[in-house]
Residue, then its C-alpha position, 0 to 999 in steps of 0.5 A: m500500500l502506497a497511500d502514505t507516500v502520496q499527497p494530494v496537491h489539487n482536487t482536479a480530476l486526472k485528464p486523459l490525453k487529447n482525442t482519447a476517450p476515457s474508458k473505464v474498468d468496473g467504474y474506474p479509468s482504464k490504462e488506455s486513458y493514461p499511457v505509461t511513461p518512464g520513471a518511478e513505478v506504481d503497480m495499481i491505480r484507481c480514482l475514488k472520490k477524486q483521490f488516488l489509492f495505490h495497491s500492490d495486489y498483482d491479482s486484481f483487475f487494476y493496472k500498472l502505471k509509471i510515474t515521474s518524481y512529480g506526478f503523471r506526465d499527461i497532467g503537465k503542470k496541473s499535477n495532482f500528486v507529489i510522489k515521495k522517495n519511498m518507492s516500495t510498491f510490494r506487498e512483501k516487506y522482504i525480497n524473495p530468495f528464489t528470484d535471481y536478483g534476491f538470491k544473488r543480493l543475499f549470497g552473491e555480493e562481496p559486502n554480504k559474503n559473510l552470509l554465504l560463508d555462514f550458510l556454507n559453514e552450517l551446511l558443511k559443518e560435519e564435512q568441512g570443519r570451518i571455512t574461514n574465507l571465501t573468494y567469488l570466482k567468475n561464474e561463467n566457465l567455458g570448455a577447454r575448446e572454443l566449440n565446447r559448451k559453457a556453464i553459467f553457475d549462479l554462484y561460484c567460489t573458492n575457500e582458503k584451501g582451494e576447494k571449489f563451491i558451486v551454489e545453484l538455485q533451481k526454481t523449476k523442475q528439470k528432467f535431467f537436473k541431476d545430470r546437469t549438476i554432474y556436468y557442472s562439476t567437471f569444470p572445476i576439475q578441468e580448472q585444476a589441471k596444470k600444464g606441463s608434465e609436473w602435475d600429479f593429478k591431485l585434486e581439491k574437493i568440489y562441492t555442488i550445492a543445489i537449493l531446489d524449489f521442487e521435489f525430485e519425482d523419484d524421491k517423493k516416497n520419502p516426504n520427510k527427507f529434504r537433504y541428499d548428500v551424494k559421493l562416490k562410494e564403493l558398493e559392496t563396502n558402502k565406503v566412500f571411494s573418493d571425497k573429491l566430488n560432493f553433491i548436496y541437494l536441498e528439496m525446500p518444499k519438504f522442509k516444513k518446520s515452523i519457527e517454533e520447531l527450529e532447533t539448529r542454525f542450519e534449520k534457521w537458514l532453511y526457514v529463512i530461505k523458504n519463508l523470507h518473503k512471507l515475513d513482515r517482521i523479524p521473528e524472535k528466534l532469528k534475532e541473531n547478528i547474521f540474520l539481522q544483517l540478512f533482514e537488513v539487506a533484504e528489506i525492499s523499502k531500502f532499495s535504490r530506484q535501480e535496485y527496486q527496478d531490477y528486483e521487480e523485473s526478476l520478481k515478474y519473471y519468477r511469477d510468470l514462470k510459476n504461473s505457467l507451471d501451475t497452469a500446466k499442472e492444472e491442465g494436466r490434471i484436467e486432461g487426466k480426468i477427461e481421459 
């Protein structure tokens, strides 16, 4: 709701452009009457008793307008409203980590590197000990030859031991996603190859971590198992054959603990990743320094105009993708009933 950020200046009604008949939707002016213009974005507008109310309900029949810092362009000097600096038009207070922008803002920026460091330390506590430093690496990797396919990771970094970490956020189900993660792991292997005859083939560990917004089809029979740790093992002895390749898959839909049920810091991380955009305040259980920093970084009202616009584009893509998938699922269910 943006009502607090909009102040009436005149009571004159908003005028349409010349030669444009004002049309209406459910009694309110339609977007054909007032064209969009570059500038600040407000999601929904309607005229009620000569005052404008602004909404962020993406499911309503209202429409999006773009406005300038001083009002609507087609009014000219007879501007009805002055818009303050508060640009937030989202119902949510915090960003959605499952958007590309949200995920990289939280975990992929140098000033917030300690967020990723803390998450990895909790995730790999039994495996790694403690990681003391991370360095972000170029996330686009090319094959050994120009014609080879390339891989673009969401996040790619290394620790003080030279071990590599690929962190992937996967929003939608992909038929060969497991194969894709195996393919991605080959690039850090190739990077370690040294030219000349002196290399003894010693490899540093590689971790591929996938945060999934879906469940693998063949894992649905285990509704309470949301974490999968995969290594190379010898089948008869069931012992680890090599610890150089490590894959961790987190099926977030299966993590269903409430805030009251959280016991470990790792569980708190999972809860935040899954529920951040649904929260309107910081829960008492999450008032630790690392999470307070995360909430500070994630608060939409503190974004600059460019950050706001970048996030809005990322959020739109995420919602469109979700809606398409939901529609496909619903159509599949209907077809199944017909057949």
